[in-house]
C-alpha positions in Angstrom: -35.9 6.2 -24.1 -34.5 5.4 -20.7 -32.6 8.1 -19.0 -29.2 6.1 -19.2 -29.6 5.2 -22.9 -28.3 6.8 -25.8 -29.1 5.8 -29.4 -26.3 5.7 -32.1 -26.8 5.2 -35.9 -24.5 2.7 -37.4 -24.5 1.1 -40.8 -28.2 1.9 -41.1 -29.3 0.2 -38.0 -29.8 1.2 -34.4 -27.5 0.3 -31.7 -28.2 1.2 -28.2 -25.6 1.9 -25.8 -26.5 1.5 -22.0 -24.3 3.4 -19.6 -23.9 1.4 -16.2 -21.9 3.1 -13.6 -19.4 4.4 -16.1 -19.3 1.6 -18.4 -20.6 1.2 -21.6 -22.3 -2.0 -22.8 -23.1 -2.4 -26.4 -26.1 -4.6 -27.3 -26.0 -6.4 -30.7 -29.6 -6.9 -31.7 -28.5 -8.9 -34.8 -27.2 -12.0 -32.3 -30.9 -12.1 -31.1 -32.5 -11.5 -34.3 -33.5 -15.5 -35.1 -34.7 -15.9 -31.5 -36.8 -12.7 -31.8 -38.5 -13.9 -35.0 -39.1 -17.3 -33.5 -40.7 -15.6 -30.4 -42.8 -13.4 -32.6 -44.1 -16.6 -34.7 -45.1 -18.3 -31.6 -46.8 -15.3 -30.1 -48.8 -14.9 -33.3 -49.8 -18.5 -33.4 -50.9 -18.2 -29.7 -52.8 -15.3 -30.1 -54.7 -16.3 -33.3 -55.9 -19.4 -31.4 -56.7 -17.5 -28.3 -58.5 -14.9 -30.7 -60.5 -17.4 -32.5 -61.6 -19.4 -29.4 -62.3 -16.4 -27.5 -64.5 -14.5 -30.1 -66.4 -17.7 -30.5 -67.0 -18.1 -26.9 -68.5 -14.7 -26.8 -70.7 -15.3 -29.8 -72.0 -18.6 -28.1 -72.7 -16.9 -24.8 -74.6 -14.0 -26.6 -76.7 -16.6 -28.4 -77.4 -18.6 -25.2 -78.5 -15.4 -23.4 -80.6 -14.3 -26.3 -82.2 -17.5 -26.7 -82.4 -18.6 -23.1 -80.6 -21.9 -23.5 -77.9 -22.9 -20.8 -74.6 -23.4 -22.4 -75.4 -25.5 -25.7 -74.2 -22.6 -28.2 -71.2 -21.8 -25.9 -69.9 -25.3 -26.3 -70.8 -25.7 -29.8 -69.1 -22.3 -30.8 -66.0 -22.9 -28.4 -65.4 -26.1 -30.7 -66.0 -24.2 -33.8 -63.5 -21.6 -32.4 -61.0 -24.4 -31.7 -61.5 -26.1 -35.1 -61.3 -22.7 -37.1 -58.3 -21.6 -35.0 -56.4 -24.8 -35.6 -57.1 -24.5 -39.5 -55.8 -20.8 -39.5 -52.7 -21.9 -37.1 -52.0 -24.7 -39.6 -52.2 -22.3 -42.7 -49.8 -19.9 -41.0 -47.4 -22.6 -40.1 -47.6 -24.1 -43.8 -46.8 -20.4 -45.1 -43.7 -20.2 -43.0 -42.5 -23.7 -43.9 -43.3 -23.6 -47.5 -43.5 -20.0 -48.9 -45.6 -19.4 -51.7 -43.7 -19.0 -55.2 
């Protein structure tokens, strides 16, 4: 918590009150809930894709160093990471659009 922040409990949700030079400013988190959920979905998709590509890059780099080949496995595994990441992202989006019954 910040020095100028007080936390109040109201209707089983937390409302933060900031005091700015003697004036209180209430921030309603419910107004921004949809925006925050959409941002979390976009971040999840981006991090999933980056994680798949990054993991496959390091696997390919390790195999290239171990076998003494210059870049072959790195390129192959980056392409596999892109394909695998795209597959996972597609499934995540389909779960959001059409939830399982």
